[in-house]
N, C-alpha and C positions, 0 to 999 in steps of 0.2 A: 307715369312719365319716367323714362330711363334717366336715373341720377347721373350716370356717366356722361350722357349727352348734355344734360343740363349744366354740369360742371364745366364741360368743354366749351359750351356756349357762353357761360359766365366769363371764362377766361378770355375768350375771343373778343367779347364786348369791352372788357377792361383794357385790353391791349389797343384796340382801335380808338377808344375814347382818350386814352393816355397820349397816343400819338397825335390825335387831333388837337389836344390842348397844347402840345409842344410846338406843333408846326402850323396848323391851319387857323385856329381860333385866335384872332388878333386883338380881342378885347383885353386891355391891360389889367383889368380887374381879376382875371383868372390866371395871371402869370405865375402865381405860386401855389396853384391848386394841385393836389395830388389825388388821383383815384386809388383808393386803398382796396376796394373789393366791389363785386357786382353780385346781386342776388335776384335771379328771375323767379317770378311766381310760378304756380303749377302749370298754367297753360302758356307761359312765356309771353303774355300780353303786357306785363309790367316788369320793369327792371329797376330795382333800388340801387342807386349809385352812391356808395359810401365814399365821402371825400373829406379832405382836411386841407388846411392852409396855414401858413405862417402868419403871425401877427396877432392883433388884439380883436375885440368884438367888432369894431368898425370894419376892420379888414375882412373879417368873416362875412359880415353882411354885404359888403361890396362884392366879394367873390361869389356869394350866392346869387346876387342880382345878375352878375355876368354869366353865370352858368344857365340861369333861366332864360336869359336873352339868346344864348347860343344853343338852346335845347333843340329847336326845330332843325337847325343846321346839322347838329350832330346825329339826330335821328335819321335824316336824309342820307348822310354819309354812311351810317351803319347799314342801311338797306342796300346801298350799291356795293359797299366793300364786302359785306358778308353774304350777298346774294339772297337777302331775306324777302319774303313776300310783303311783310310789313314789319317795321321796326317796333320793338316794344316801347311802351310809354315810359320815358325816363323820369324817375322820381329821385331827386337829389336829397340825400340824407347826410347831415353833417356827422362825421365820425370823430368823437372826442377821445377815442382810445389812444391816439397818438399823443394828444396833449396830456392826457393822464399819464401816459408812459413817460413823457418828458418830465412831468412833475414827480413821478415816482423815481426816475433816475436822479433828479435833483435831491430828493429826500435821501436816497441811498448814498449819493455822493457826500451829503452832509454827515450822515451817520458814519460813513467810512472815515471822513476827516476826524470825527470824534472818537474813532477807534473801536466802534461797536462790533466790527467784524473781525477784530484781531483775537487771536487766541490768548488765554490767560498768561501763557508764557511770554508772548510778544508784548503784552501790556506790562508785565513785570519788568521786562528788559528795557522798556522805555521810561520806567519810573525814575524820578529824581528824588533826592533826599527830602526836599520840601514837600513832596507829595504825601509824605507820612506826617500827618498832623494829629496830635493826641486829642481825644474827646474833651470838650469844654468842661464836662462834669468832673473828669479826673483832675484837671488842672485846678479847678475851683476847690476840690477836696483837699489837695495838697496845700493850697493857700490858706484854707481854713484850719488846717491841723495845728496842733500845739506840741504834743508829745507823740512822736512817731516811731513805730517799729518797722524796719524793713527786713523781710525774711525771704531767702531763696528756697528752692525745693530741697528736699533731703538728698544727701550726697551731691552737693552742688558742683557744677563745672565752672570754668572761668567766665562763661557768659553770665551765669547766675550771680556769681560773687562780684564780678566786675560791675554789673548793673547795680547791685546793692550798694557797693562802696561809692560809685560815682553819684548816684542819686542822694545818698546820705550826705555827702559833702555839699551838694547843691542846696539841700534843705537846711543844713546847718548855716550856710552863708545867709540864708533868708531869716535866720534867727530862730529856727525850730530846734527843739530838743529831740535828737535823733539817736536811735540805737539800732545797729545791725545785729540781728540774732541769727546765728548759724548752728553748726553741729560739731560735735567732737570729732577728732581724727580727720582734719581737712587734708587735701592733697598738698604735697610738699611745695608746689609752686605758689600757693596762696600767700605764704609768709612774706613774699617780696612785693605784693600788691599794696599800693599806698593806702593806709588806713586800716589794713587788716589786723594790726596789733590791737585795735580798739573793739574788735568783734567779740560779742558775748556768745557763749555756747549754750546749747539747749539744756544742759544740766543746771544752769543758773536761771533759766527763763522763768520758771514758776514763781520763785521768790522775788525776782526782779519785777515781774508783772504786779505782784501784790503790793510792793513798796513804791514803784514808779508810777503806776496808774496811767499808762499810755492811752491816747484817745483814738489813734488811727493806725491801721495795719496796711502795709503795702507789700504784697507778694510780688517777687520779680522772677521772671522765667518760670512762672508757676501761676496757676489760676484756680487750683483746687486745694483746700486744706488737707485733703487726704494724701497729698504729695509731700506733706511736711513731716512725715514720720513721727518722731517723738515729741514734736512741737504741736501736733494737731489739737490735742485737748486744751492746751493753754490758749492757742490762737482762736479757738471757738468762742472765747469769752469776749472778743472784740465785737462791738456792734458796728463799727465803721471800718469796713474791709474793702480794699481795692487791689487791683492787680495790673501788672504790665507783663505781657507774654507774647511770644511770636508763634506759638503752636497751640492748637486746641486738643486736649487729651481728655477722654471721658473718664469718669470716676464715680465714686459713690455719692459725691456732692455736686451741686450745680456750680458752674463757673462763677467766680466773684465778679462784681462790677469792675469796670475799668477799661483797659485797652488790650484786646487780643487781636493781633494783626499778622495772619499767616503769610502775608506778602513780604514781610521783613525777613532778612537773612539771620537776624539775631535780636535778642532782647536788648542788648547794649545799643543797637541802632535806634530802637524805640526810646530808650532812656535818654539818649542824646537829644532826641527831638522833644521829649518832655522837658528836659533842662532848658533847651532853647526857648520853649514856650514860657517857662517861668522866669527866664533871665531878665526881661525888662524891669521887673520889680515894680514897686509903687502900687497903684490901684487902691482898692478899698481896704487893704490889709497892712499897709505901711511896711511892705517887705523891703529888705535890703536888696540891692541889685546883685546878681550873680556874676562872678567872674569865672568863665570856663577855663580852668587852669590845667597845668601839666599833669597833676595827680588824677584829675577826672579823665583827661585824655588817655592816660596810661591804662586806667581801669577799663575804659570803653574799648580801647584797642585790644586788650587781653580777651575780652569777650568776642570781639569781631573775628579775630583769627582763629579762636577756638571753634566757634560754630560754623565757620566756613572751611575748616580743615586747612588753615593757611591758604585760603582762596582756591582750594582744590575741589570743594564740593559743588554740586549742581545748584545750590542755593546762592552761590556767588553771582551778583548782578552788577551792572554798571554803578548803581548807587552805593554798592559795597566799596568800590574803589574811590567813589566820591568822598565817602566818609573817611576812608583810610588816608586819602590825600590831605584832607583837612587836619587830621590828627598828626600826620607826619610833618605837615607844614608848620604846626604850632610847636613842634619840637619833641614829640614823643619818640623815644628811642625804640623804633620798631624791632630792631634786631635783638636788643636786650629783653624786650617783653616776650619775644618768641622763645628765647633761651630760657627764661624764667618760668614760663607757663606751659610750653609744649615739649614733649619728648624728654621729660625730666623724671627720674625715678629715685626713690630711696633704695638703699641696699636691700632692705626687706622686700621692697616692691619688685626688685629684679629677681630675688629668690622666688617670690610668688609668681612672677611671669614664667619662670622655668616650669613651675608646676602646672600652670594653665596651658602652656604649649604642649605638654604631654597629654592633655585631654582632647586635643583636636580630633574630631571625628568627621570624615568626609563621606558624603552620600551623593547619589545620582552622578556617578562618574566625576566626582570632585567639584560639582557645581554648588553643592550645599555644604556648609561647614558649621558644626556645632562645637562650642567650647564652654568650659565651666570654670568657675572659681567657687570653692566650697569653704565652709567654716573650718573644716579640718585643715585645709591649706593655710588659712590665716593663722591658726594656732601653731602650725609647724614652722612657718617662716617668720612669724612676727609681723606679717603684713596686715594692712587694713583694706577695707573694700575701696576706699578712695584711691589706693594705689593702682586699681584696675582701670582707672578712667580712660586711658588711651589704648588699652589692650585690644579693643575691638578694631582699632585702626590697623593693627598688625594683621588681623584676620582678613580685612578687606584688601590687603596688599598681596594676598596669595594669588598667584596666577591661576586662572581658570575658575575661581570661585565667584559665584554670582550672588547667592544669598547666605547671610551669616546670622546665627543666633548665639548670643553670649549670655549664658545662664549664670546669675550670681545668687548664691544661696544666702538669703537673709536670716532665715531660721529654719528649724526642722521642717522640711517639705514645703518651704515657701521660696520661690525663685523670682528674682527680678530679671527680666529678659530684655536685652538690647538687641534690636533687629536692624539689619542693614541690607541694602541691595546695591550692587555695582551696576551702573548703566540703567537702562529702562527696567522698570519693575515697580512693585507696590508691596511694602511691608506694613503700611498703615492699616490696611484692611484686616490683615491677620491680627495685629495688635488690638484692633477694635473688638475682635471676637472674644478677647479675654479681658475686656474692660479697659484697655489701654488706648494709645493713640500716638500721634506725632505727625511726621511727614511721610510721603510715599517712599522715600529712600532711607529714612531713619525714624524708627518708632520704638516704643517700649511698652511693656505690660508686666503684670505679675501673675504667675501661674502656681497653683498649689499641686503638689504631687511628689511621688518618688522620682528621684533624679533621672534614672534611666528611662522611665516611662515618659516623663516630660520631654526628654531629648528625642525619643522616638517619635513622639507626637509632633514636635516641631519639625523634625526632618521630613515627615510625611507631608505636613502642610506646605512647607517650603518647596518640596519636590513637585507638588501639584501646581505650584505657581510658575514653574519653569515652562518656557515655550515648547 
């Protein structure tokens, strides 16, 4: 049988029956029946009529009864209208594909309302501050603690230090014995952060641990002990270790338990939510209630503006401004915090910056920029590696540059590399190749090798990432 002729006849029967139901069949029971398709058998003696209707099961049964009653009339009309010798025997088959389609549409609509089809970026932009809730286990661990050390990553930035100081004061208000342990040679802006004068440095840590016997370690803006530099060996002695961090970076050790939330723009944002969860006080541990005061707010804001580049970086979201508004509304002097923590250099740091600027190497028509800070530069200028904290931002401001690698010499042939990308791009993948990590637009890693060779390798890798 010619399939083209069969298809043409199927369509003709469908059109005639649909017209009959609309105009000629007067039975009210078939008023909402729709003919969806027709399928003739091989010799055209039988036609399956696939139909559907609106309503429930009773409506469907009534419609089916109406169709069966009108069956003879419709076969007669088909014979005359299409000039057939004999009409095919009409077999009415209920077509549930439409109902299933409507059900599927309903399910899809529900999923859409729940945001299942939105991109991760769209979901992040719709998040509110209260959508960030710390794990119950972390909150319980903080409530159960007695003597706590809070430690940021080595060479901490304002986000790490602001997080440590704000959480420290909250736990002290709860009656805990808290010590913030950091590192020698901190950036110049740290000295104005509330509570920084009480920070213990790593050269005192081992003796303090032996005499103080702390029971709980909280890493902030850090989730691997191998990011704690000279403190790593001492911190390994803690059995009860937790972390709060907003980026996942690979390392020699597994991440500590706690809260790692890449959707957050800063660790300070997460610490604010931890404090908020602890604030009610009471419960099984007789905690004192927490007053979120101006000092805490100042430290939180310092981290917020640092990790968002004063709200210039792509990790800035609506909830970032929600938190900034809360902090400003409570009285945080946002302008003063910016002056104290951002774009502030020691004279030795400025001399070091001059040396670093001389190392700028451009590749791929100026789209890739490699810069370095060496131990020899530190010795010559009296600078410290902490002075270089914002140097990479100068590199990212150079017109035409897309990828940046800032190499910082830790020791002979060991380089800590900060990677950045302007606009769309991904430096996290490159960092991961060297055991590092971070975000797509800002990541870091450690590479061993002779300086020129490492620089050439980075330039080649970043050049391949260009579109």
